[in-house]
C-alpha positions, 0 to 999 in steps of 0.5 A: 769920780770927782765932785758932784755933777748935778747933771748926773743921776744919783741914788743912795742905797741904804739908810741909817746914819751914813745913808741919811748923811749922804742924802743931806749932802746931796740935797745941800748941793741941789741933787735930788737922789733916788733913795732905796733900802731893802727894809720896809721901814728903815731908820731915818725914813721920817727925816726925808723930804716929801719930794724925794723918790723913796723905794723900800723893800726890793731894790728897784734894779731898772730904776737904779740902772738909769743912775750914773752914781750909786752911793752905797751905805756900809751896811749893804754888801757889794756882793748883793746881786743887784749891786753886782748887776749895776757894777757890770752895767758900768754904774759907779758904786761909791761910799760916803767916804769917797764923796767926803775925800773930794770935799775935805780941804784939811789933812785926814788921819785914817784908822782901821783895824779889827779892834781898838780903832774907836779908842785910837780915833777918839784918843787922837781927837783928844790929842789934836784938841789938846794941841789947839787944833780945830779937829773933826772926829767921826766916820764909822763912829759918832758923826758920819764923814760927810756931816763933819765937812767944814772950812773951819776944820784943820784936821779930820780923824776918821775911823773907817770900817772895811765896808767903808774902805771897799767903796773908797778909792780917793783917800789920800791920808796924811797918816793911815794905820791898819791897827790889827786884823782878827777874824770878823764879818765872815758873813760878809767876806769870802775869807780872811784874805778878802777881809784883809785886802779891804782893810789894806786899802787904807794905806793907798796914797797915804803919806805916812803908814803907821805900822803895828810890828806886833801884827803881820797884817798891819804891814802895808802891802804897798810900799809906803812913802814914809813909815812910823812903827809901834810895838809892845815887844819889838824895837819900834819908833813907839814902844813899851819898855821891857819892864812895861813901866813906860811908853817910849819913843826911841830911848826917851821915856814918854809916860809911866804906864801907872799914870794912865787911866786905861787898863791893859797892855792892849790899851798901851798899844792903842796909846802908842798907835795914837802917839805915832799917828800924832807924830805923823800929823805933826801934833805937839808931843807935850799936848799929846802926852797930856791928853793920853794921861787925861783920857778915860777911854770909851764906854764898853771898851775895857772900861773899869766900871767900879771896884766893888767887894774888892773886885774890879768889874770891867765892861768890854761889851764892844768885844764882838769878835774873838780878836777883841776878847783875846786882846782884853784877856792878854792885856789883863791876865798875869796881874795879882788876882784871878780873872773871870770871863763872861762871854757869849751871844751871837758868834756871827759864824766866826771861829771861836777855837782861837780862844782855847789857848787863852782860856788857860790864863783864866780862873773861870769862864761863864757863857750865855746867849745863842752860841753858848754851847760853842764855848762849851765845845772849847772847854768842858769846864765852861759854865753855861747860863741863860742870860747875863744876869745869871752869868754875873751872879755866878762870877760874883759867887766865884770871885774874891778880893783882888780878882777881875770880872771881865765882860768880853763876849767875843760875840755880837749882842743881837741875839738878846740886846739891841746893840753892844751898848745896851748889853754893856749898860746892863752889865754896868747896872748889875755892878751898880746894884752890888 
């Protein structure tokens, strides 16, 4: 699949942000696609021009079979029977990122992983800005890849999900990383090996692989042309000093950890990853260190909301899987005060048992939401409440000065909230009201 060929017939399956960006891109190149969505009233419907053929509800297999190329949105599983039929009939199934790869003229840094990828992506974007580059940041966060395309851009920094990587074959990243892997999206994959294989695609054709030595799944399954490594515990190119006081490059101390606004060792790992990627992309080190010091982090990702009543209130609502919550617990445990955890929501069919050992580091846990009973099964001492506000009040009663209260649900929010941002904002509002 190369650049668009107007004589071919195109379809876009799945609206939403990336589907709409695909439609806009096709229209800009004088291609009128067939647009389909399994939902009756998908988001973005009103933005489509009148002259497009749009089919909502069932996917129109006979019409799709007449197409040459179908651009599949990340929200639609390739295992969908209609898409399987198309693939067997020889219709080309691609994603928006595949299309992007044929039009991007500047180097691309590609970042995937179960956890931390949004932080690393946005931090690397800040580093490139500080280094004076015209940088475009997006993909799975913020702006869809196709909307970033511009001849002015000197570096693209893309966060890519496993779903996006499944439909991408032409990515030739300047630097690529698979930060880590923990069980997630098991409702979309046959099993862990299937999920890991999708993530590993980020390394295909990459010039540099940036490897997390602390996670075996980060090791590329294909031999990289060049490699840089990072680690919290091992002797990597970018590492944390043994006393955890400095971020190091070889024997050189780069930054004192106390100078950083981000909290938790898992965030030190994210900064080390960003520094290694910046090195591979040829960014100025001094500018990158300045950006790392200035970086406040993303909302809802281990974000210190406030210190009130002597307690640090941390919003990690973005932790929608067990791995993210483990990262937060391991990153924050072992400090001066005690740690109190608020968890719960929709576990998406995932296995919560991995949390069991880590809960030993926590003074107390309260769970709410659809799968709260599954937390109780891990440890009988876990408190159960109906909602976030009750869980918050329980923690407020238990915690004392010097303690940390952490919202890190290990679950999706959709049982009670529109998304994890709304859940995180509710937590912030509760803190503000103290």
